[in-house]
N, C-alpha and C positions, 0 to 999 in steps of 0.2 A: 529560668527554672520553670519546671512544669507546674509546681504547686506554689501558690502565693500564701505565705503564712503571716498572719497578724495576731498579735497577742493583746488580750483585753483583761486587765486586772479587775478583780472583784473581791468581795468580802469572803468568798469561798475558794479563792485561789486565782491563778492565771489561766485563762482559756485561750486556745489556739483556734483561729478562724481560717479555714481553707477557701481560697478564692476559686470558685467554680469557673468563672469567666476565663481565667488564665489557662485552665486545662483545655477548654474548648478552643481557645486561640492557638495553643501549641499544637493540638491535634490537627487543626486546619492547615498548619504549616507543613506537617508531615504528610497528610493526605489531602492534596489540593483540590480534589474533585467534590463539587457541591451539586446537590440536586437543584438545578435552576432551569430557566428557560433555554439557555444555550446548550446545556448538557442534553436536555430532552430533544432539542433540534438536531444535535449531532447524532443521537441514537436513531431517531426516526429516519433521517436522510440515509444514514449508513445501512440500516436494515433494508430500506426500499431498494437501494442500488444493488446490493448483493443478491437479493432474491430475484430481481429483474434480470440480472446478468446470468444467473443460474438457469432460469427458464428460457432465456434467449439461446443459450448454448445448446439446449436440447432441440430447439425448434428451427434454428436457421443454419445449423451445421458447424463443424469445427473451425473452418476458416473465418467465418464472421465472428464466432465467439472469441477467437484469438485476436482479431483486430479490435474488437470492442474492449479488450483489456487495455488498449492504448488510450482509452478515454481517461482524462484526469479525474478519476473517481476518488480513491483514497488520498492521493497527493493534493488534489484540488480542495478536498474538505479540510485537510491539515493546514493548507495555505490560508483558507478563509477563516478557520476557527482560531489559529494562532495569530493571524492578523488582527482579529477582533479582540483577542485577550492580551497579546503581547505588543501589539503595535505593527504598523506597516513595515517599518525598518527591519524588525525581527523576521517577518514573513518573507521579505525580500531576500535577506541573507540565507534563510532556510531553503528557499527556492534555488538559490545559486548552488548550495551544497547538494541538492537533490540530483543535479545534472551528473556529476561524477558518481554519485551514489547508485545510479542505475546500472553501473557495471556489476554491482552486487546482485541486482535482479536478474541480469543475463546469466550470471554464474549459477544462481539458484535454479532457473528454468532449465538450463542445459543439463545440470547434474541430475535433477529430478527426472527429466525425460530419459536420459541415457540409462540410468540405473533401473528405472521402471521397465524399459524394454528388455534390458539384460535379464531381469528376474522373471518376467512373464508370469506374474502372480495376479490373483484377483482377491477381492474381499478385504477385510480389515488388516490381514497380515501383510498385504501388498504394500502398504504405505510406510512401514517402519523404516526400512533401509533407505529408500529414496529421500524420506524426510531428514533422516540423520545426515546423510551425505550432503544434501542440498543446504541444510542449515549450517553445517560445518563449513562448507565452501563460502556461504554468504558471510559468516562471522569473520573468516580470515580476510576476505577481500574488503569487508567493511573496515576492519582495523587498518589495513594497508591504505585505504582511501583517506581515513582520518589522519594518518601520519603524513601522507604526501600533500594533502590539502591543495588540490589543483584549483585554479581559477576557472571561470565559466568558459572563456575563450579557448583555453587549452583543453578543457574537458569535452567540448563539442566534437572535434574530430576523433577523439579517443572513444567516445560513446557510439558515434556513427560507425566507426570501424568495428567496434564490439558487436553492434546490431547485425552488420553484414556477415561477420565471421561466425557468429552464433547461428544465424539463419542458415548459412551454408553448411555448418557442422551438423545441423539437425535435418537436412534436406532428405536424407534417406530413411528417416523414421517413418513408421506406418502412417497412412493417411486414412484411417478407418473412421467413417462417420457413425454417429449414434443412430442405429436403425430401429432396434426394438426398445422403444422408450419405456422406462420404468416410472410409474407415478410416485412422486415423492410426497410424503406426508408432512405435517406441520413440524414434526420433530426435526426432520432433516433441514427444512427451511430455517428453522430457528438456530440450528447448529451453524449453518452458513452465515446467517446474519449476525449471530451473537459473537462468533469468532472474529469477524472483521470489525464489528463495531467496538468490541473490547479493545482491539489493537489501536484503533483510531482514537478512542477516548483516552487510552493510556498515554499515547505519544503527545496529544494535545495537552494533557493534564500536567505532564512532567517537563514540557518544553522549556519553561522558564528556568528549570533547575539544570537541565543537561546542555543548554545553549543551542544556538541556531545550527551549528555544524552537525551535531549528532541528531538533531531533530530532522534535518534534511536527509542524512544517511539512513536513519531508521525508517523514514517515510518511504524510502525506495524498497523496503521489504514488501513482497507481494501480498499485502494485507487483504485486498478484496479478491485477489485471484486464488489464493491458497485454499479457502473453503471450497471453491468450485473444483479445484484440482482434486482434493481429497474425496469429495462426494462422487465425482465422476469415476475416479480410480477405483474406489471401493464398490460402486454400483455396477460398473461395467468391467473394463479390463485395461491393461497397460497400453494396448494399441489405441483405444479411444482417447486416453489422456495424452498420449504422445501426439495424436493428430491435432489436438488443441494447442499443445505447447509449441509445436514447430512453427506455428503462425504468430506466436507472441512476440519474438524479438523485433520484427519489423513494425508490428502494431504498437510497440512501445514508443515509437517515434512521436505518437500523439501526445503522450504525457510528458515526454522529454521536451518537445517543442513548447508545451504549456509552461514548463518550469523556466526554459530559456526566456520566453516572452515575459513571464511574470517578473523575472529579475530586472527587466528594464521598464515594463509597463506600470508596475506598482509604484515606484518612486515618481513617475511622471504623471500618472492618472489617478492615483489613490487606490485604496483597497478594492472598492466596488467596481469602478470602471476598468481598472487595471486587471483585475481577475476576469472580467467579462471579455476583454481583449485577448487575454491569454487563452481562454476557452475557444474563442473564434479561430485563433491560429491553430489550435489542436484539431478542431473539427475540419479545418481546411486541409491540414496534412492528411488526416485519415481519409477524407473524401478523395483527395488527389491520389493517394497511394492505392486506394481500392479501385479507382477508375483505371489507373495505369496498369495495375496487375491484371485486371480483367481483360484489357486490350492485349496485353502480352500473352496471356494464356489463349486468347482467341486466335491471334496470329500464329502461335506455335502449333495449334491444332490444324491449321489450314495446310 
């Protein structure tokens, strides 16, 4: 019960006492987010990462921005925070479910890029249809992934094939760099950071209620990438955002390798060292992929 009622007889009748502590306890069950040190840590880290990624996208070009999305940013934070709150075993299981969940990310990226280029619109009106189609595709694939419930070993070749096929399917999209940079104000920066941070806080807050499987699947949603997509698309055009998105599929190998590694390193090394090892694997993948792709382009131009 939400209210705790106690009766106290007196010479003027019987009085009812409402226990205030029971109301507070019940509300904390419904809304599990508390303003504490961990919550503030989540917010500060999330805001910093999103703002940094947005600024890097403008300064280093679309290819580097696309690859940087492969860093285990949102997924890494969810693993760390859920591990601290729900335990290492929960974080390990969530990481395992993130691996097949990245098929939903590839679906979102592909649909958003294709619809954007087909529309060739700019401004705020440009994001409506791509967002609708991409989110619908994400929801359908997420539902299918939750039903099929593939294991990590089966999911790895499936996701690798999805990365390659999606990259090939987007190869003919425009490769337009951001040339005339627009200076963004604090409102835009806060929009980027606030949107991603809210998603991370929500997932980690409800993780205990939705279970490890849906925590992993929902974490595959492009929470740190989507604010960047929207701001670039609104500010520039469909060609610029397509140039970033076409490099995302192969860049996702970084966060996918992180989740695969975390599935095995967390039980063996614990939350701290296991996460650090998974990050090392992700950085190694991104560095190796970037080096090999540069050599391939150099040899192709000769």
